[in-house]
N, C-alpha and C positions, 0 to 999 in steps of 0.2 A: 589106763593102759598099764599092763604089767611090764616089768623090766625085761622079761623074756620077749614079749611082743615088740618092745622098743628095739631090742637087739636085732630081731629079725628084720624090722623095717629099716633100721640104720644100715644093716648089712646090704640090703638091696640098694639103698641110696649110694652107699660107698662103692658098690660094684659098678655103677654107671658113671659116677663122677660128674663133673660139669656144674654150671651155675644153677640150673633148675633143681638138680639133685641136692646141691648145697642148701638151697632154700627149704626143700623138703626135710632134710636132716635137721636144719635149724628149728623147724616147727616141732619135730619129734622131741628134740632136746628140751625145748620150751615146755612141752607137755610133761616130760619127765620131771623137770624142775617143779612144776605146779603140783604134781601128784606125789613125788617122792623126795623132793628137796635138791638143793644144789650139790650135796655130796654124792648123791646117786648119779646125777648128770655128769659130774666131774669124773667119776669112776668109768662111766661109759665112754666119755671122750678119750680117756687114757687107754682103756681096754681096746677100743676099736680104732685107735690112732686117728681120730677125727681132727686132731690138731695138725697132723701132717697132711691129711687129705683135703680138709676144708678150711683150715686155719682157725678152728675153734680153740679157745683157750680155757682150760679149767679155771673155775673161780669167777668167770665172767659169763653173763647171760649172752647167748648168741644173738 
């Protein structure tokens, strides 16, 4: 998955909020970690404010 595609999918998940969407966002972040590394995932978490929306913490696997 490209980082751009991950941004699109995370934007959709963030738009809906809620528990099911948190799980979907967690799976997307996990895929980003596998393909691009923790630094790329941390950047997405900060950029998209997933720490505030879903409680994800940079530097920790979701």
